[in-house]
C-alpha positions in Angstrom: 3.6 -3.4 -23.0 3.4 -6.5 -20.9 4.8 -6.3 -17.4 6.0 -2.7 -17.9 5.5 -1.8 -14.3 6.5 -5.0 -12.6 9.6 -3.3 -11.1 7.3 -1.2 -8.9 5.3 -3.7 -6.9 4.6 -1.2 -4.0 3.0 1.4 -6.3 -0.4 2.5 -5.0 -1.4 5.3 -7.4 -0.5 5.4 -11.1 -1.5 8.5 -13.1 -1.0 8.1 -16.9 -3.1 11.0 -17.9 -2.6 12.4 -21.4 0.4 10.1 -22.3 -1.0 9.4 -25.8 -1.5 5.7 -25.0 -3.1 3.9 -27.9 -2.7 0.3 -26.9 -2.8 -1.5 -23.6 -1.6 -5.1 -23.9 -2.4 -8.2 -21.8 -0.6 -8.1 -18.4 0.6 -4.5 -18.7 -0.1 -3.9 -15.0 0.9 -7.4 -13.8 2.6 -7.3 -10.5 1.0 -4.1 -9.2 -0.7 -5.9 -6.4 -0.9 -2.8 -4.2 -2.2 -0.4 -6.9 -5.4 1.2 -5.6 -5.9 4.0 -8.2 -5.3 3.9 -12.0 -5.9 7.1 -14.0 -5.9 6.9 -17.8 -7.6 10.2 -18.6 -7.1 11.7 -22.0 -5.5 8.8 -23.8 -6.7 8.0 -27.3 -7.0 4.3 -26.6 -7.6 2.2 -29.7 -7.0 -1.3 -28.4 -7.6 -2.6 -24.9 -6.7 -6.3 -24.5 -9.0 -8.6 -22.4 -6.1 -9.1 -19.9 -5.1 -5.4 -19.8 -6.1 -5.0 -16.2 -5.1 -8.4 -15.0 -3.0 -8.5 -11.8 -4.7 -5.4 -10.3 -6.0 -7.3 -7.3 -6.3 -4.2 -5.0 -7.6 -1.7 -7.6 -10.4 0.5 -6.1 -10.5 3.4 -8.5 -10.3 3.4 -12.3 -10.5 6.6 -14.2 -10.9 6.2 -17.9 -12.2 9.7 -18.8 -11.7 10.9 -22.4 -10.3 7.5 -23.6 -12.6 7.1 -26.7 -14.6 4.4 -25.0 -17.7 3.6 -27.0 -19.1 0.7 -25.0 -18.8 -0.9 -21.6 -19.4 -4.3 -23.2 -15.8 -4.7 -24.2 -14.3 -3.0 -21.2 -12.3 -5.8 -19.5 -13.0 -5.0 -15.8 -15.3 -7.8 -14.8 -12.6 -9.4 -12.6 -11.8 -6.3 -10.6 -13.6 -7.4 -7.4 -12.2 -4.6 -5.3 -13.2 -1.8 -7.6 -15.2 0.9 -5.8 -15.2 3.7 -8.3 -15.4 3.7 -12.1 -15.3 7.0 -14.0 -15.9 6.7 -17.7 -17.2 10.2 -18.2 -16.6 12.2 -21.4 -16.5 9.3 -23.8 -18.7 8.1 -26.7 -20.8 5.5 -24.8 -24.2 5.4 -26.5 -26.0 2.9 -24.4 -26.8 2.8 -20.7 -27.2 -1.0 -20.8 -24.8 -2.3 -18.2 -23.1 -5.5 -19.1 -23.8 -8.6 -16.9 -20.2 -8.5 -15.5 -21.3 -5.5 -13.4 -22.9 -8.0 -11.1 -19.4 -9.4 -10.5 -18.3 -6.1 -9.1 -19.6 -6.4 -5.5 -17.8 -3.3 -4.1 -18.7 -0.8 -6.8 -20.1 2.3 -5.1 -19.7 5.0 -7.7 -20.2 4.9 -11.5 -19.8 8.1 -13.5 -21.2 8.0 -17.0 -21.6 11.8 -17.4 -21.0 13.6 -20.7 -21.4 10.5 -22.9 -23.8 10.0 -25.8 -26.5 8.2 -23.9 -30.0 9.3 -25.2 -32.3 6.6 -23.8 -32.5 4.6 -20.6 -34.7 1.5 -20.5 -35.7 -0.5 -17.5 -33.8 -3.5 -18.8 -30.7 -1.4 -19.0 -30.5 -1.1 -15.3 -31.6 -4.6 -14.4 -28.1 -5.5 -13.3 -28.1 -2.6 -10.8 -30.6 -4.4 -8.7 -28.0 -7.0 -8.0 -25.5 -4.3 -6.7 -26.6 -3.0 -3.3 -23.6 -0.7 -2.8 -24.0 1.3 -6.0 -24.9 4.9 -5.4 
């Protein structure tokens, strides 16, 4: 729920792996200004609010492995300017087309899309990568 972790403002790593989380509301992580790593592995997420990751001004690593993610289009991370690593492996993502908001992630160095359902990669799909010099 909203502001669930606001009592822990100095928290730097939060591992919520396999907690059966289905819904992440707006402002759930609000106040975690020092959080650098958030791990959500193995949660059957059904609803992810647009403001779910708001307030994570220092987040560098987001792990959303096995979270039932089907597309990056609706993944609300475009405002995470400090994000260096995004791991969305072992999901149901069908398209490699990266949303335009990826160009707003200037520090992204590592993107893991392994073990998804991607069958085709088109030139247009990776167009946004040309705007991201740090991505490996």
